[in-house]
One Martini backbone bead per residue (centre of mass of N, CA, C, O) as a GRO file, in nm:
protein
   60
    1UNK     BB    1   0.135  -0.980  -0.312
    2UNK     BB    2   0.218  -0.958   0.013
    3UNK     BB    3   0.099  -1.102   0.308
    4UNK     BB    4  -0.023  -1.227   0.550
    5UNK     BB    5  -0.079  -1.490   0.701
    6UNK     BB    6  -0.289  -1.723   0.742
    7UNK     BB    7  -0.526  -1.804   0.940
    8UNK     BB    8  -0.610  -2.065   1.167
    9UNK     BB    9  -0.890  -1.973   1.195
   10UNK     BB   10  -1.172  -2.053   1.028
   11UNK     BB   11  -1.339  -1.787   1.081
   12UNK     BB   12  -1.099  -1.605   0.932
   13UNK     BB   13  -1.030  -1.732   0.652
   14UNK     BB   14  -1.255  -1.632   0.464
   15UNK     BB   15  -1.184  -1.327   0.470
   16UNK     BB   16  -0.896  -1.357   0.372
   17UNK     BB   17  -0.957  -1.490   0.095
   18UNK     BB   18  -1.144  -1.270  -0.009
   19UNK     BB   19  -0.929  -1.042  -0.009
   20UNK     BB   20  -0.740  -1.189  -0.220
   21UNK     BB   21  -0.968  -1.170  -0.458
   22UNK     BB   22  -0.935  -0.879  -0.472
   23UNK     BB   23  -0.910  -0.654  -0.777
   24UNK     BB   24  -1.029  -0.391  -0.639
   25UNK     BB   25  -0.938  -0.041  -0.597
   26UNK     BB   26  -1.023   0.225  -0.423
   27UNK     BB   27  -0.989   0.563  -0.516
   28UNK     BB   28  -0.933   0.870  -0.481
   29UNK     BB   29  -1.050   1.166  -0.659
   30UNK     BB   30  -0.829   1.319  -0.570
   31UNK     BB   31  -0.478   1.445  -0.530
   32UNK     BB   32  -0.325   1.276  -0.307
   33UNK     BB   33  -0.164   1.052  -0.477
   34UNK     BB   34   0.009   1.220  -0.670
   35UNK     BB   35   0.209   1.345  -0.463
   36UNK     BB   36   0.309   1.080  -0.341
   37UNK     BB   37   0.408   0.945  -0.601
   38UNK     BB   38   0.617   1.162  -0.672
   39UNK     BB   39   0.788   1.137  -0.413
   40UNK     BB   40   0.862   0.841  -0.443
   41UNK     BB   41   0.994   0.850  -0.720
   42UNK     BB   42   1.220   1.061  -0.657
   43UNK     BB   43   1.342   0.902  -0.421
   44UNK     BB   44   1.417   0.644  -0.575
   45UNK     BB   45   1.598   0.789  -0.788
   46UNK     BB   46   1.809   0.898  -0.572
   47UNK     BB   47   1.875   0.658  -0.342
   48UNK     BB   48   1.775   0.779  -0.071
   49UNK     BB   49   1.660   0.645   0.210
   50UNK     BB   50   1.540   0.885   0.372
   51UNK     BB   51   1.362   0.987   0.137
   52UNK     BB   52   1.187   0.739   0.112
   53UNK     BB   53   1.073   0.730   0.397
   54UNK     BB   54   0.944   1.011   0.387
   55UNK     BB   55   0.752   0.949   0.141
   56UNK     BB   56   0.597   0.702   0.297
   57UNK     BB   57   0.469   0.895   0.474
   58UNK     BB   58   0.177   0.983   0.552
   59UNK     BB   59   0.002   1.300   0.431
   60UNK     BB   60  -0.338   1.238   0.487
   0.00000   0.00000   0.00000
């Protein structure tokens, strides 16, 4: 995954590099992501750019 470029200030670089090493992402236990994922998938399959943009707007 691409992220922002590394900060130039040494004081900020440590936190930046630590976040890049993070391999675990906590996900909500409710159903919020399921609906969003389904909307994104169907929009991508349709190939319509406006539909994809609309699906990517956070709904929670």
